[in-house]
The first five atom37 places (N, CA, C, CB, O) and aatype in JSON, in Angstrom:
{
  "aatype": [12, 14, 16, 10, 11, 6, 18, 11, 0, 8, 1, 11, 6, 10, 11, 0, 5, 9, 11, 6, 19, 11, 0, 16, 10, 11, 1, 10, 6, 11, 6, 10, 6, 15, 6, 1, 10, 3, 12, 5, 8, 6, 6, 9, 3, 8, 10, 3, 6, 18, 13, 3, 5, 0, 6, 14, 8, 10, 12, 3, 19, 11, 11, 10, 7, 19, 15, 0, 9, 3, 3, 13, 11, 11, 15, 19, 0, 11, 10, 12, 7, 15, 9, 16, 7, 15, 7, 11, 11],
  "atom_mask": [
    [1, 1, 1, 1, 1],
    [1, 1, 1, 1, 1],
    [1, 1, 1, 1, 1],
    [1, 1, 1, 1, 1],
    [1, 1, 1, 1, 1],
    [1, 1, 1, 1, 1],
    [1, 1, 1, 1, 1],
    [1, 1, 1, 1, 1],
    [1, 1, 1, 1, 1],
    [1, 1, 1, 1, 1],
    [1, 1, 1, 1, 1],
    [1, 1, 1, 1, 1],
    [1, 1, 1, 1, 1],
    [1, 1, 1, 1, 1],
    [1, 1, 1, 1, 1],
    [1, 1, 1, 1, 1],
    [1, 1, 1, 1, 1],
    [1, 1, 1, 1, 1],
    [1, 1, 1, 1, 1],
    [1, 1, 1, 1, 1],
    [1, 1, 1, 1, 1],
    [1, 1, 1, 1, 1],
    [1, 1, 1, 1, 1],
    [1, 1, 1, 1, 1],
    [1, 1, 1, 1, 1],
    [1, 1, 1, 1, 1],
    [1, 1, 1, 1, 1],
    [1, 1, 1, 1, 1],
    [1, 1, 1, 1, 1],
    [1, 1, 1, 1, 1],
    [1, 1, 1, 1, 1],
    [1, 1, 1, 1, 1],
    [1, 1, 1, 1, 1],
    [1, 1, 1, 1, 1],
    [1, 1, 1, 1, 1],
    [1, 1, 1, 1, 1],
    [1, 1, 1, 1, 1],
    [1, 1, 1, 1, 1],
    [1, 1, 1, 1, 1],
    [1, 1, 1, 1, 1],
    [1, 1, 1, 1, 1],
    [1, 1, 1, 1, 1],
    [1, 1, 1, 1, 1],
    [1, 1, 1, 1, 1],
    [1, 1, 1, 1, 1],
    [1, 1, 1, 1, 1],
    [1, 1, 1, 1, 1],
    [1, 1, 1, 1, 1],
    [1, 1, 1, 1, 1],
    [1, 1, 1, 1, 1],
    [1, 1, 1, 1, 1],
    [1, 1, 1, 1, 1],
    [1, 1, 1, 1, 1],
    [1, 1, 1, 1, 1],
    [1, 1, 1, 1, 1],
    [1, 1, 1, 1, 1],
    [1, 1, 1, 1, 1],
    [1, 1, 1, 1, 1],
    [1, 1, 1, 1, 1],
    [1, 1, 1, 1, 1],
    [1, 1, 1, 1, 1],
    [1, 1, 1, 1, 1],
    [1, 1, 1, 1, 1],
    [1, 1, 1, 1, 1],
    [1, 1, 1, 0, 1],
    [1, 1, 1, 1, 1],
    [1, 1, 1, 1, 1],
    [1, 1, 1, 1, 1],
    [1, 1, 1, 1, 1],
    [1, 1, 1, 1, 1],
    [1, 1, 1, 1, 1],
    [1, 1, 1, 1, 1],
    [1, 1, 1, 1, 1],
    [1, 1, 1, 1, 1],
    [1, 1, 1, 1, 1],
    [1, 1, 1, 1, 1],
    [1, 1, 1, 1, 1],
    [1, 1, 1, 1, 1],
    [1, 1, 1, 1, 1],
    [1, 1, 1, 1, 1],
    [1, 1, 1, 0, 1],
    [1, 1, 1, 1, 1],
    [1, 1, 1, 1, 1],
    [1, 1, 1, 1, 1],
    [1, 1, 1, 0, 1],
    [1, 1, 1, 1, 1],
    [1, 1, 1, 0, 1],
    [1, 1, 1, 1, 1],
    [1, 1, 1, 1, 1]
  ],
  "atom_positions": [
    [[36.62, -30.79, -9.8], [35.61, -30.7, -8.78], [36.16, -29.84, -7.64], [35.19, -32.12, -8.27], [37.28, -30.04, -7.17]],
    [[35.34, -28.85, -7.19], [35.83, -27.96, -6.13], [35.91, -28.69, -4.8], [34.92, -26.72, -6.0], [35.16, -29.62, -4.5]],
    [[36.85, -28.21, -4.02], [37.0, -28.79, -2.68], [35.95, -28.17, -1.77], [38.43, -28.55, -2.13], [35.31, -27.18, -2.11]],
    [[35.8, -28.77, -0.59], [34.85, -28.26, 0.38], [35.23, -26.85, 0.81], [34.77, -29.18, 1.61], [34.36, -26.0, 1.01]],
    [[36.49, -26.59, 0.93], [36.97, -25.26, 1.31], [36.62, -24.24, 0.22], [38.5, -25.28, 1.55], [36.17, -23.14, 0.53]],
    [[36.83, -24.62, -1.04], [36.51, -23.73, -2.15], [34.99, -23.48, -2.22], [37.01, -24.32, -3.48], [34.54, -22.36, -2.46]],
    [[34.23, -24.55, -2.0], [32.77, -24.43, -2.0], [32.31, -23.46, -0.92], [32.12, -25.8, -1.79], [31.47, -22.6, -1.17]],
    [[32.87, -23.6, 0.3], [32.49, -22.72, 1.4], [32.88, -21.27, 1.11], [33.13, -23.18, 2.7], [32.13, -20.35, 1.44]],
    [[34.04, -21.07, 0.52], [34.49, -19.71, 0.18], [33.56, -19.11, -0.88], [35.97, -19.74, -0.33], [33.18, -17.94, -0.79]],
    [[33.21, -19.9, -1.88], [32.31, -19.42, -2.93], [30.93, -19.11, -2.36], [32.2, -20.46, -4.07], [30.3, -18.11, -2.71]],
    [[30.47, -19.96, -1.49], [29.16, -19.75, -0.84], [29.18, -18.47, 0.0], [28.79, -20.97, 0.05], [28.22, -17.71, 0.01]],
    [[30.28, -18.25, 0.69], [30.42, -17.03, 1.5], [30.4, -15.79, 0.61], [31.73, -17.07, 2.32], [29.77, -14.79, 0.95]],
    [[31.09, -15.86, -0.54], [31.07, -14.74, -1.49], [29.66, -14.47, -2.0], [32.02, -15.03, -2.67], [29.24, -13.32, -2.1]],
    [[28.94, -15.53, -2.34], [27.58, -15.37, -2.84], [26.66, -14.77, -1.78], [27.03, -16.71, -3.3], [25.82, -13.92, -2.08]],
    [[26.82, -15.21, -0.54], [26.01, -14.65, 0.54], [26.33, -13.17, 0.74], [26.25, -15.42, 1.85], [25.43, -12.38, 1.01]],
    [[27.58, -12.79, 0.61], [27.98, -11.39, 0.72], [27.34, -10.57, -0.41], [29.52, -11.25, 0.7], [26.87, -9.46, -0.19]],
    [[27.34, -11.14, -1.63], [26.73, -10.45, -2.75], [25.22, -10.3, -2.53], [27.0, -11.21, -4.06], [24.65, -9.25, -2.83]],
    [[24.59, -11.33, -2.01], [23.15, -11.26, -1.73], [22.88, -10.17, -0.7], [22.62, -12.62, -1.22], [21.93, -9.4, -0.84]],
    [[23.7, -10.11, 0.33], [23.54, -9.09, 1.37], [23.69, -7.69, 0.76], [24.56, -9.31, 2.5], [22.94, -6.78, 1.1]],
    [[24.66, -7.54, -0.12], [24.89, -6.25, -0.77], [23.71, -5.86, -1.66], [26.19, -6.3, -1.6], [23.28, -4.71, -1.67]],
    [[23.2, -6.84, -2.4], [22.05, -6.57, -3.28], [20.83, -6.19, -2.44], [21.74, -7.81, -4.17], [20.09, -5.27, -2.81]],
    [[20.61, -6.88, -1.34], [19.48, -6.55, -0.47], [19.62, -5.13, 0.08], [19.38, -7.56, 0.7], [18.64, -4.39, 0.16]],
    [[20.84, -4.75, 0.46], [21.06, -3.39, 0.97], [20.79, -2.36, -0.12], [22.51, -3.25, 1.51], [20.19, -1.32, 0.12]],
    [[21.25, -2.66, -1.33], [21.0, -1.76, -2.47], [19.5, -1.65, -2.73], [21.74, -2.26, -3.74], [18.99, -0.55, -2.96]],
    [[18.82, -2.76, -2.71], [17.37, -2.76, -2.93], [16.67, -1.93, -1.86], [16.83, -4.19, -2.93], [15.77, -1.15, -2.17]],
    [[17.06, -2.1, -0.64], [16.47, -1.33, 0.46], [16.7, 0.17, 0.26], [17.05, -1.79, 1.82], [15.8, 0.98, 0.47]],
    [[17.92, 0.54, -0.13], [18.25, 1.94, -0.37], [17.41, 2.5, -1.52], [19.74, 2.1, -0.67], [16.9, 3.62, -1.43]],
    [[17.28, 1.73, -2.58], [16.5, 2.19, -3.73], [15.02, 2.32, -3.39], [16.67, 1.22, -4.91], [14.35, 3.24, -3.86]],
    [[14.5, 1.4, -2.58], [13.11, 1.5, -2.15], [12.89, 2.76, -1.31], [12.7, 0.25, -1.34], [11.85, 3.41, -1.43]],
    [[13.86, 3.1, -0.47], [13.76, 4.34, 0.32], [13.78, 5.56, -0.59], [14.9, 4.42, 1.35], [13.02, 6.51, -0.38]],
    [[14.65, 5.54, -1.59], [14.71, 6.65, -2.54], [13.39, 6.79, -3.3], [15.87, 6.45, -3.54], [12.88, 7.9, -3.49]],
    [[12.84, 5.67, -3.71], [11.56, 5.68, -4.43], [10.45, 6.25, -3.56], [11.2, 4.26, -4.89], [9.66, 7.06, -4.02]],
    [[10.4, 5.83, -2.31], [9.38, 6.34, -1.39], [9.57, 7.84, -1.15], [9.44, 5.58, -0.04], [8.6, 8.59, -1.09]],
    [[10.82, 8.26, -1.02], [11.1, 9.67, -0.83], [10.64, 10.5, -2.03], [12.6, 9.88, -0.58], [10.06, 11.56, -1.87]],
    [[10.92, 9.99, -3.23], [10.49, 10.69, -4.45], [8.97, 10.73, -4.53], [11.07, 10.01, -5.7], [8.4, 11.74, -4.94]],
    [[8.31, 9.64, -4.16], [6.84, 9.6, -4.2], [6.27, 10.64, -3.25], [6.32, 8.19, -3.84], [5.32, 11.35, -3.59]],
    [[6.84, 10.74, -2.05], [6.38, 11.73, -1.08], [6.63, 13.16, -1.57], [7.08, 11.51, 0.27], [5.79, 14.04, -1.4]],
    [[7.79, 13.37, -2.18], [8.09, 14.69, -2.73], [7.07, 15.07, -3.81], [9.52, 14.72, -3.32], [6.62, 16.22, -3.87]],
    [[6.71, 14.12, -4.66], [5.73, 14.4, -5.71], [4.37, 14.72, -5.09], [5.61, 13.19, -6.67], [3.67, 15.62, -5.57]],
    [[3.99, 14.01, -4.04], [2.72, 14.28, -3.38], [2.73, 15.69, -2.78], [2.44, 13.23, -2.28], [1.75, 16.43, -2.91]],
    [[3.82, 16.05, -2.15], [3.92, 17.39, -1.55], [3.86, 18.47, -2.63], [5.22, 17.52, -0.73], [3.25, 19.52, -2.43]],
    [[4.49, 18.2, -3.76], [4.46, 19.15, -4.86], [3.04, 19.34, -5.37], [5.39, 18.69, -6.01], [2.61, 20.46, -5.64]],
    [[2.3, 18.25, -5.5], [0.91, 18.35, -5.95], [0.06, 19.09, -4.92], [0.33, 16.94, -6.21], [-0.8, 19.88, -5.28]],
    [[0.31, 18.84, -3.66], [-0.43, 19.53, -2.59], [-0.14, 21.02, -2.65], [-0.06, 18.96, -1.19], [-1.04, 21.84, -2.45]],
    [[1.11, 21.37, -2.92], [1.47, 22.78, -3.02], [0.72, 23.48, -4.15], [2.98, 22.93, -3.24], [0.5, 24.69, -4.1]],
    [[0.31, 22.72, -5.17], [-0.39, 23.3, -6.32], [-1.91, 23.22, -6.19], [0.05, 22.61, -7.58], [-2.61, 23.63, -7.11]],
    [[-2.42, 22.7, -5.09], [-3.87, 22.55, -4.95], [-4.62, 23.87, -5.08], [-4.19, 21.92, -3.61], [-5.65, 23.93, -5.74]],
    [[-4.1, 24.92, -4.45], [-4.76, 26.22, -4.55], [-4.85, 26.66, -6.01], [-4.0, 27.29, -3.72], [-5.87, 27.2, -6.44]],
    [[-3.8, 26.43, -6.75], [-3.78, 26.78, -8.17], [-4.84, 25.97, -8.93], [-2.37, 26.53, -8.78], [-5.56, 26.5, -9.77]],
    [[-4.94, 24.68, -8.61], [-5.93, 23.83, -9.28], [-7.34, 24.27, -8.93], [-5.72, 22.36, -8.88], [-8.22, 24.29, -9.79]],
    [[-7.57, 24.63, -7.67], [-8.89, 25.1, -7.26], [-9.24, 26.4, -7.98], [-8.94, 25.31, -5.73], [-10.37, 26.58, -8.43]],
    [[-8.27, 27.29, -8.09], [-8.51, 28.56, -8.8], [-8.88, 28.3, -10.26], [-7.27, 29.48, -8.71], [-9.74, 28.98, -10.81]],
    [[-8.23, 27.32, -10.88], [-8.52, 27.0, -12.28], [-9.89, 26.34, -12.42], [-7.42, 26.08, -12.85], [-10.57, 26.52, -13.43]],
    [[-10.29, 25.59, -11.42], [-11.56, 24.86, -11.49], [-12.76, 25.73, -11.12], [-11.52, 23.65, -10.57], [-13.88, 25.44, -11.51]],
    [[-12.53, 26.8, -10.36], [-13.64, 27.62, -9.85], [-14.58, 28.12, -10.95], [-13.09, 28.8, -9.09], [-15.8, 27.99, -10.78]],
    [[-14.09, 28.68, -12.05], [-15.03, 29.15, -13.09], [-15.9, 28.01, -13.63], [-14.25, 29.79, -14.25], [-17.08, 28.21, -13.92]],
    [[-15.32, 26.84, -13.77], [-16.08, 25.69, -14.27], [-17.13, 25.25, -13.25], [-15.14, 24.52, -14.6], [-18.23, 24.85, -13.62]],
    [[-16.77, 25.33, -11.98], [-17.73, 24.95, -10.94], [-18.9, 25.93, -10.91], [-17.04, 24.91, -9.57], [-20.04, 25.53, -10.66]],
    [[-18.63, 27.2, -11.17], [-19.71, 28.18, -11.2], [-20.65, 27.89, -12.37], [-19.14, 29.62, -11.32], [-21.86, 28.02, -12.24]],
    [[-20.09, 27.48, -13.52], [-20.91, 27.1, -14.67], [-21.79, 25.91, -14.32], [-20.03, 26.78, -15.89], [-22.97, 25.87, -14.67]],
    [[-21.23, 24.94, -13.64], [-21.99, 23.76, -13.24], [-23.09, 24.16, -12.26], [-21.06, 22.69, -12.6], [-24.2, 23.64, -12.33]],
    [[-22.78, 25.06, -11.36], [-23.78, 25.53, -10.4], [-24.94, 26.22, -11.13], [-23.15, 26.5, -9.38], [-26.1, 25.94, -10.84]],
    [[-24.62, 27.1, -12.07], [-25.66, 27.8, -12.83], [-26.51, 26.81, -13.61], [-25.02, 28.82, -13.8], [-27.74, 26.93, -13.66]],
    [[-25.87, 25.84, -14.22], [-26.58, 24.83, -14.98], [-27.51, 24.03, -14.06], [-25.59, 23.89, -15.69], [-28.65, 23.73, -14.43]],
    [[-27.04, 23.69, -12.88], [-27.86, 22.96, -11.91], [-29.06, 23.76, -11.47], [0.0, 0.0, 0.0], [-30.18, 23.25, -11.4]],
    [[-28.84, 25.03, -11.15], [-29.94, 25.9, -10.72], [-30.96, 26.04, -11.85], [-29.41, 27.3, -10.3], [-32.16, 25.97, -11.61]],
    [[-30.49, 26.22, -13.07], [-31.38, 26.35, -14.23], [-32.18, 25.06, -14.44], [-30.57, 26.68, -15.49], [-33.38, 25.11, -14.72]],
    [[-31.53, 23.92, -14.3], [-32.22, 22.64, -14.47], [-33.29, 22.45, -13.4], [-31.22, 21.47, -14.42], [-34.39, 21.97, -13.69]],
    [[-32.99, 22.83, -12.17], [-33.97, 22.71, -11.08], [-35.16, 23.64, -11.34], [-33.32, 23.05, -9.71], [-36.31, 23.24, -11.14]],
    [[-34.89, 24.86, -11.78], [-35.98, 25.8, -12.09], [-36.87, 25.25, -13.21], [-35.41, 27.18, -12.5], [-38.09, 25.3, -13.12]],
    [[-36.25, 24.72, -14.26], [-37.02, 24.14, -15.36], [-37.85, 22.95, -14.87], [-36.08, 23.69, -16.49], [-39.0, 22.79, -15.27]],
    [[-37.27, 22.14, -14.01], [-37.99, 20.99, -13.46], [-39.19, 21.44, -12.64], [-37.05, 20.13, -12.61], [-40.27, 20.87, -12.74]],
    [[-38.98, 22.47, -11.81], [-40.09, 23.0, -10.99], [-41.22, 23.51, -11.88], [-39.59, 24.13, -10.07], [-42.4, 23.26, -11.6]],
    [[-40.86, 24.22, -12.94], [-41.88, 24.75, -13.86], [-42.65, 23.6, -14.54], [-41.23, 25.65, -14.94], [-43.87, 23.65, -14.69]],
    [[-41.91, 22.58, -14.94], [-42.55, 21.43, -15.59], [-43.48, 20.72, -14.63], [-41.5, 20.46, -16.12], [-44.58, 20.32, -15.02]],
    [[-43.06, 20.55, -13.39], [-43.91, 19.89, -12.39], [-45.14, 20.74, -12.12], [-43.13, 19.65, -11.08], [-46.25, 20.21, -11.99]],
    [[-44.97, 22.06, -12.04], [-46.11, 22.95, -11.81], [-47.11, 22.85, -12.97], [-45.64, 24.42, -11.64], [-48.32, 22.81, -12.75]],
    [[-46.6, 22.81, -14.2], [-47.48, 22.66, -15.37], [-48.22, 21.32, -15.33], [-46.68, 22.78, -16.67], [-49.41, 21.26, -15.6]],
    [[-47.49, 20.27, -14.99], [-48.08, 18.94, -14.91], [-49.17, 18.91, -13.84], [-47.0, 17.89, -14.61], [-50.26, 18.37, -14.07]],
    [[-48.89, 19.47, -12.69], [-49.87, 19.5, -11.6], [-51.09, 20.31, -12.01], [-49.25, 20.08, -10.31], [-52.23, 19.96, -11.7]],
    [[-50.84, 21.4, -12.72], [-51.94, 22.22, -13.22], [-52.81, 21.44, -14.2], [0.0, 0.0, 0.0], [-54.03, 21.54, -14.16]],
    [[-52.17, 20.68, -15.06], [-52.91, 19.87, -16.03], [-53.71, 18.78, -15.31], [-51.94, 19.23, -17.06], [-54.85, 18.5, -15.69]],
    [[-53.13, 18.18, -14.31], [-53.81, 17.11, -13.58], [-55.01, 17.64, -12.81], [-52.84, 16.41, -12.61], [-56.08, 17.04, -12.83]],
    [[-54.82, 18.77, -12.14], [-55.9, 19.31, -11.31], [-56.91, 20.1, -12.12], [-55.32, 20.19, -10.22], [-57.99, 20.42, -11.62]],
    [[-56.59, 20.42, -13.35], [-57.53, 21.13, -14.2], [-57.38, 22.63, -14.11], [0.0, 0.0, 0.0], [-58.13, 23.35, -14.77]],
    [[-56.46, 23.13, -13.32], [-56.31, 24.58, -13.2], [-55.64, 25.18, -14.42], [-55.49, 24.92, -11.96], [-55.62, 26.4, -14.59]],
    [[-55.1, 24.33, -15.27], [-54.47, 24.82, -16.48], [-55.46, 25.03, -17.59], [0.0, 0.0, 0.0], [-55.09, 25.57, -18.64]],
    [[-56.76, 24.62, -17.41], [-57.77, 24.78, -18.46], [-58.34, 26.19, -18.44], [-58.9, 23.77, -18.28], [-58.43, 26.83, -17.4]],
    [[-58.72, 26.66, -19.62], [-59.35, 27.98, -19.72], [-60.6, 27.89, -20.51], [-58.41, 28.99, -20.34], [-61.28, 28.91, -20.7]]
  ]
}
């Protein structure tokens, strides 16, 4: 059975180890945050490149939208013509 002195010495060692582990954890969390920020900055640096790659696709979507609106307008005009009777000959 350990003596009180041995128990206190062992407890002191364990507390020192806990303190060391906490310091290591804190350091690793800082490194992780730093890496996360670096990755965000890297992605931000590439935003112009991503926009340039997306631009042709956005133009296609715009053309498709304009075409859909034009088709819708024509369909509504035909429907209104049918309702009002102006489409009859």
